[in-house]
C-alpha positions in Angstrom: 8.2 19.7 216.8 6.2 20.9 213.9 3.0 22.7 214.8 -0.2 22.7 212.7 -0.3 25.9 210.7 -3.5 27.1 212.2 -1.9 27.3 215.6 0.0 30.5 216.5 2.6 31.1 219.2 1.9 33.5 222.1 5.0 35.2 223.5 3.3 37.1 226.4 5.0 34.9 229.0 7.8 32.3 229.2 5.4 29.4 228.6 5.1 30.3 224.8 1.9 28.4 224.2 0.8 27.4 220.7 -2.8 28.4 220.6 -5.4 27.0 218.2 -8.1 29.2 216.6 -10.8 30.1 219.0 -8.9 28.7 222.0 -7.0 30.3 224.9 -3.5 29.7 226.2 -2.8 27.8 229.4 -3.3 31.0 231.4 -6.7 31.8 229.8 -5.5 35.4 229.4 -4.6 35.3 225.7 -6.5 33.7 222.8 -6.1 33.0 219.1 -8.8 35.1 217.4 -8.8 34.8 213.6 -5.0 34.2 213.5 -4.1 37.0 215.9 -3.2 36.8 219.6 -5.7 38.9 221.6 -6.0 39.7 225.3 -9.2 38.1 226.7 -9.8 40.5 229.6 -10.4 44.2 229.2 -8.1 47.0 230.4 -9.7 48.5 233.4 -10.0 52.3 233.8 -10.8 53.6 237.3 -12.7 56.8 238.0 -14.1 58.1 241.3 -16.8 59.8 239.4 -18.3 56.7 237.7 -21.2 54.9 239.3 -22.4 51.3 239.1 -20.6 48.6 237.3 -19.3 50.7 234.5 -19.3 49.8 230.8 -17.1 48.2 228.2 -15.6 50.3 225.4 -13.6 48.2 222.8 -10.3 49.5 221.4 -12.0 50.6 218.2 -12.8 54.0 217.0 -16.0 52.9 215.3 -17.3 51.4 218.6 -16.0 54.0 221.0 -18.2 57.1 220.7 -15.2 59.4 221.3 -16.6 61.1 224.3 -13.9 62.3 226.7 -13.3 60.2 229.8 -13.6 61.8 233.3 -10.6 64.0 234.2 -9.6 61.6 237.0 -9.6 58.5 234.8 -6.7 56.2 235.7 -5.5 53.5 233.3 -4.7 50.4 235.3 -2.5 47.5 234.5 -5.5 45.1 234.8 -5.8 43.5 231.4 -3.0 45.5 229.8 -0.6 42.7 229.0 3.0 42.2 230.0 6.4 43.4 229.0 7.7 39.8 228.2 10.2 39.4 226.6 12.3 41.9 228.4 13.3 44.3 225.7 9.7 45.6 224.9 8.4 48.9 226.3 5.4 48.5 228.7 2.0 47.8 227.0 0.8 51.4 227.6 2.8 54.5 228.4 0.1 57.2 228.7 0.7 60.9 228.8 -1.8 63.1 230.7 -2.1 66.5 232.3 -2.8 66.6 236.0 -3.4 70.0 237.6 -1.4 71.6 234.8 1.5 69.2 235.1 2.6 66.9 232.3 2.5 63.4 233.7 3.3 59.9 232.4 1.7 56.6 233.6 3.4 53.4 232.6 1.0 50.5 232.7 1.8 46.8 232.7 1.0 43.4 234.1 4.0 42.0 236.0 4.8 38.3 236.1 5.9 37.4 239.6 7.7 34.2 240.7 9.0 36.1 243.7 5.7 36.8 245.3 3.4 35.6 248.0 0.7 36.8 250.4 0.9 37.8 254.1 -2.4 36.8 255.8 -3.5 38.4 259.0 -6.2 36.4 260.8 -8.0 38.2 263.6 -8.4 35.5 266.3 -7.0 34.3 269.6 -7.6 30.7 268.6 -4.6 28.6 268.2 -3.9 27.8 264.5 -0.6 26.1 264.8 2.9 26.5 266.2 5.2 29.1 264.8 7.0 27.9 261.7 4.5 25.1 261.2 3.8 24.2 257.5 0.6 25.5 256.0 -1.0 23.3 253.3 -3.6 23.6 250.6 -4.9 20.4 249.1 -2.2 18.5 251.0 0.7 20.5 249.4 3.0 22.8 251.4 2.4 26.4 250.4 3.8 28.4 253.3 4.2 28.6 257.1 2.9 30.1 260.3 4.9 33.2 261.2 5.1 35.3 264.4 1.7 36.3 265.9 0.7 39.9 266.2 -1.6 41.6 268.7 -4.9 39.8 268.5 -4.1 38.1 265.2 -2.4 35.0 263.9 -0.2 35.5 260.8 0.6 33.3 257.9 3.2 33.7 255.2 2.2 31.9 252.0 3.8 31.4 248.6 7.2 32.6 247.6 9.6 31.4 245.0 10.6 28.2 246.8 7.0 27.0 246.9 6.1 28.2 243.4 9.1 26.9 241.6 11.5 25.2 244.1 9.4 22.1 244.8 7.7 19.5 242.5 5.1 20.4 240.0 2.1 19.7 242.2 3.4 22.0 244.9 3.9 24.8 242.4 0.5 24.4 240.9 -1.3 24.3 244.2 0.6 27.2 245.6 -0.1 29.3 242.5 -3.8 28.4 242.6 -4.1 29.2 246.3 -2.4 32.5 245.9 -4.5 33.5 242.9 -7.7 32.6 244.7 -6.7 34.6 247.9 -5.6 37.6 245.8 -8.9 37.6 243.9 -10.9 37.6 247.1 -12.0 33.9 247.0 -12.1 31.5 250.0 -9.3 29.0 250.4 -9.2 26.2 253.0 -5.8 25.7 254.6 -4.6 23.1 257.1 -1.7 23.7 259.5 0.6 20.9 260.7 0.0 20.2 264.4 -2.8 22.8 264.3 -6.1 23.7 262.8 -8.0 23.9 259.6 -8.9 27.4 258.6 -10.9 28.9 255.8 -9.4 32.3 254.7 -11.1 34.9 252.6 -10.0 38.5 252.4 -12.5 40.8 254.1 -14.4 37.9 255.7 -14.3 36.3 259.1 -12.0 33.2 259.4 -13.6 29.8 260.0 -11.4 27.8 262.3 -12.1 24.1 262.5 -15.6 24.7 261.3 -16.3 27.6 263.7 -16.7 31.1 262.4 -14.8 33.6 264.5 -16.6 36.8 265.5 -14.4 39.0 267.5 -10.8 40.2 267.7 -9.7 40.5 271.3 -9.8 44.0 272.9 -6.3 43.3 274.3 -4.3 40.8 276.3 -5.6 39.8 279.7 -3.4 42.5 281.4 -4.6 45.2 279.0 -8.2 44.2 279.6 -7.7 44.6 283.3 -6.1 48.0 282.8 -9.0 49.2 280.6 -11.9 47.9 282.7 -10.8 47.6 286.3 -12.9 50.5 287.4 -16.0 48.9 285.9 -15.7 46.0 288.3 -14.8 48.0 291.5 -17.4 47.3 294.2 -19.2 44.7 292.1 -16.8 41.8 292.6 -13.8 40.9 294.7 -11.6 39.4 292.0 -11.4 39.3 288.2 -9.3 37.0 286.1 -9.0 37.7 282.4 -7.9 34.5 280.8 -5.5 34.9 277.8 -3.0 32.7 276.0 -0.5 35.6 276.1 -0.8 37.4 279.4 -3.5 36.4 281.9 -4.5 39.3 284.1 -5.5 39.3 287.8 -7.1 42.6 289.0 -6.2 42.4 292.7 -2.5 42.1 291.9 -2.4 44.3 288.8 -1.2 47.9 289.0 -4.6 49.1 287.9 -6.2 47.3 290.8 -3.7 48.6 293.3 -4.3 52.2 292.1 -8.1 51.7 292.7 -7.4 50.2 296.2 -8.2 46.6 295.4 -7.6 44.3 298.4 -5.6 41.0 298.2 -7.7 37.9 297.7 -5.2 35.0 298.2 -5.7 33.8 294.6 -3.1 31.5 293.1 -2.6 31.3 289.3 -1.0 28.2 287.8 1.3 30.0 285.4 4.6 31.8 285.2 4.3 35.1 287.0 5.8 38.0 284.9 5.0 41.2 286.9 2.3 41.8 289.5 -1.1 40.7 288.1 0.4 39.4 284.8 0.9 35.7 284.1 2.4 33.8 281.2 1.8 30.2 280.1 -1.3 29.5 282.1 -2.2 26.9 279.5 -1.1 25.6 276.1 -2.5 27.5 273.1 -5.8 26.2 271.9 -9.4 26.9 270.9 -10.7 27.5 274.4 -10.9 30.6 276.6 -8.7 33.5 275.4 -6.9 31.3 272.9 -5.9 28.7 275.5 -6.7 25.1 275.6 -8.8 25.7 278.7 -12.6 25.0 278.6 -13.0 25.2 282.4 -11.3 28.4 283.6 -10.9 26.9 287.1 -8.1 24.7 285.7 -5.7 27.6 285.9 -6.3 28.3 289.6 -4.4 26.7 292.5 -5.5 26.6 296.2 -6.7 29.9 297.7 -4.7 31.3 300.6 -6.7 32.5 303.6 -3.7 34.2 305.0 -3.6 36.5 302.0 -7.3 37.4 301.9 -9.2 34.4 300.7 -12.5 34.0 302.6 -15.9 32.4 302.4 -18.2 34.2 299.9 -15.4 35.9 298.0 -16.8 36.9 294.6 -14.9 35.9 291.5 -15.5 36.8 287.8 -13.5 35.0 285.1 -13.8 36.3 281.6 -12.0 35.9 278.2 -10.3 38.7 276.3 -13.3 38.9 273.9 -16.0 38.6 276.5 -17.4 35.6 274.6 -16.7 33.3 277.7 -17.4 34.4 281.2 -18.4 32.8 284.5 -19.1 33.9 288.1 -18.1 32.0 291.3 -18.2 32.4 295.0 -15.8 30.7 297.5 -17.5 28.1 299.7 -16.5 27.1 303.3 -13.6 25.1 301.9 -12.4 28.1 299.8 -13.4 26.3 296.6 -15.0 28.4 293.9 -18.6 27.3 293.2 -20.4 28.4 290.0 -23.2 30.8 290.6 -25.6 32.8 288.3 -23.9 35.9 287.0 -25.2 39.0 288.9 -27.1 41.4 286.6 -24.7 44.2 287.8 -21.8 42.4 286.1 -23.4 41.9 282.7 -22.7 45.5 281.5 -19.0 45.1 282.2 -18.8 41.9 280.2 -20.7 43.5 277.4 -18.3 46.4 277.4 -15.4 44.1 276.7 -17.5 42.6 273.8 -18.3 46.1 272.5 -14.7 47.1 272.4 -13.7 44.1 270.3 -13.5 44.6 266.6 -14.9 42.2 264.0 -12.7 39.2 263.3 -11.5 39.5 259.7 -8.9 38.0 257.3 -6.6 40.5 255.7 -4.6 39.4 252.6 -1.6 41.4 251.5 -0.1 40.6 248.2 3.7 41.0 248.3 6.0 41.0 245.3 9.4 42.0 244.1 9.4 43.8 240.8 12.2 42.5 238.7 14.1 43.0 235.5 11.7 42.7 232.6 9.1 44.8 234.4 11.5 47.6 235.0 13.0 47.4 231.6 9.5 48.0 230.2 9.5 51.3 231.9 13.0 52.6 231.3 16.1 51.5 229.5 18.1 51.9 232.7 16.1 49.8 235.2 18.0 50.8 238.3 17.0 54.4 237.8 13.4 53.3 238.2 14.2 51.5 241.4 15.8 54.6 242.9 12.9 56.8 241.7 10.3 54.6 243.3 12.4 54.5 246.5 12.7 58.3 246.5 8.9 58.6 245.9 9.5 60.5 242.7 7.6 57.7 241.0 4.3 56.7 242.5 3.7 52.9 242.3 0.1 51.6 242.4 -1.3 48.1 241.9 -4.5 48.1 240.0 -5.1 51.6 241.1 -4.5 50.8 244.8 -1.9 52.4 247.0 1.1 50.2 247.8 3.5 50.1 250.7 7.1 50.2 249.4 9.7 48.3 251.4 12.9 50.3 252.1 16.2 48.8 250.9 17.2 47.4 247.5 14.8 46.6 244.7 11.1 47.4 244.3 9.4 45.3 246.9 5.8 46.2 247.7 2.7 45.1 249.5 -0.9 45.9 248.7 -4.3 45.0 250.3 -6.1 42.8 247.8 -9.5 44.2 248.8 -8.4 47.6 247.5 -8.2 46.3 243.9 -11.1 45.7 241.5 -12.4 42.1 241.4 -10.4 39.7 239.3 -7.4 41.9 239.1 -4.8 39.1 239.5 -4.0 36.4 237.0 -1.4 33.7 236.5 0.9 32.0 234.1 1.6 28.3 234.4 5.4 28.6 234.9 3.9 28.9 237.6 3.7 32.6 238.6 1.2 35.2 239.5 0.4 38.2 237.3 -0.3 41.5 239.1 -1.2 44.9 237.6 1.2 47.8 238.2 1.2 51.5 237.3 4.1 53.8 237.6 3.2 57.5 237.6 5.7 60.4 237.4 6.3 63.7 235.7 7.2 63.6 232.0 10.5 65.3 232.7 11.4 62.7 235.4 10.3 59.9 233.0 12.6 61.1 230.3 15.4 61.6 232.7 15.1 57.9 233.7 15.7 56.9 230.1 12.1 56.1 229.6 10.7 54.8 226.2 9.9 58.2 224.8 8.7 56.9 221.4 6.1 54.7 223.1 4.4 57.6 224.9 0.7 58.0 223.7 -2.3 60.0 224.9 -5.4 58.2 226.3 -7.3 59.0 223.1 -4.5 57.4 221.0 -4.5 54.4 223.3 -8.2 54.0 223.0 -8.1 54.3 219.2 -5.1 52.3 218.4 -5.0 49.7 221.2 -1.9 47.9 222.2 0.3 45.0 220.9 -2.5 42.6 221.8 -6.0 43.9 220.9 -8.3 44.0 223.9 -11.1 46.2 225.3 -11.4 48.7 228.1 -13.7 48.4 231.1 -14.7 51.4 233.2 -15.0 50.7 236.9 -15.7 52.9 239.9 -12.8 53.4 242.2 -13.1 51.8 245.7 -13.3 54.3 248.6 -9.9 55.2 249.9 -9.2 53.3 253.1 -8.4 55.5 256.1 
């Protein structure tokens, strides 16, 4: 098809858009400016010594005042451009001196079809059964995976959702991943489960209710931690939990403290003394169960094993958000009573030991051929160097976890990156910034693109293949 002569073709990704003057391509990352493809976002330089929002310095000697950058300046892949097509060196291969050592930092934006996010949602609330489909805008974008201690886990994205389904599924998956990686809120629905609004670094909103606390532990662990707080104040304590409901009089912690039998009966599957599984289906009630009245999990009390009139019972959830106090009447039936003031501090102690409920979003990607070829002419050497920790891999300046085994598979906490660090191309795929840092000697030994090495000053003066600008931004505090 013949294109109008005023349109030019962008080769920064496989889509190969024809872009009219003054317009951007489908990804909004590249534009036609006066007949030349330019990068619309600035390259981001991070420095711990900078304060405030930083400033923009274009890649132009007449606009850049030439003042040296801070010694700890890090050139990130944010806004740098990609290595597509495969044969090109990375957009910027920067030489620097760190503590007297000659170092090389290879900077690029990687196009990821093989990528996704792992979402940790701190809540006991039931979100959906394991392996249930997670949807955004009605399209399948992932699934519920195995729960972790005090948290529900989602696995979203991946190549099969991005490119293996129909176009709508791919577009919606890409949009949801991009929003999550850039710190925006995304509403998800889970088959046979709940609706949840997820935003990195914020509390989840489950079925319209904002979660506040991550449980201190399962019911058994809560008994173990706080049994001595209840000794002498109450005769029995039940900590209601979807995983393991704890009963203090039967629990080892209670026995060590000399707790007497109470004749209580829990309607669940007994695991070990004082620990019960499956007292209820999962849900949005007490301790992540479907229980709204905790007495539902109790059977008849046994007077032959210690049940008696006036026996004092405290029932509490694993976050301390729900609690109730009862006393046994003449028929050994628990009757609700006002909570004694002496018990309030113990409930508050559970609450105090719960951490804030947050959503954590971890971007996960596998760095493939074109990316590695932009670093070295022998890509497998880069893989081995990263695995051996000779090459330090960062994502937008943030530390990454490198998975063992073959390939360069990594995870990064999206809140550790500057705002807007992730992009997309409508293949569909996500675009993530990467930086490879290693000694010059090691870089050359890898078969690195020696002719493409430049200093930071040369980079600032000459720019890259696609003209752009540079933005200085303070580095986020390092997470402990």
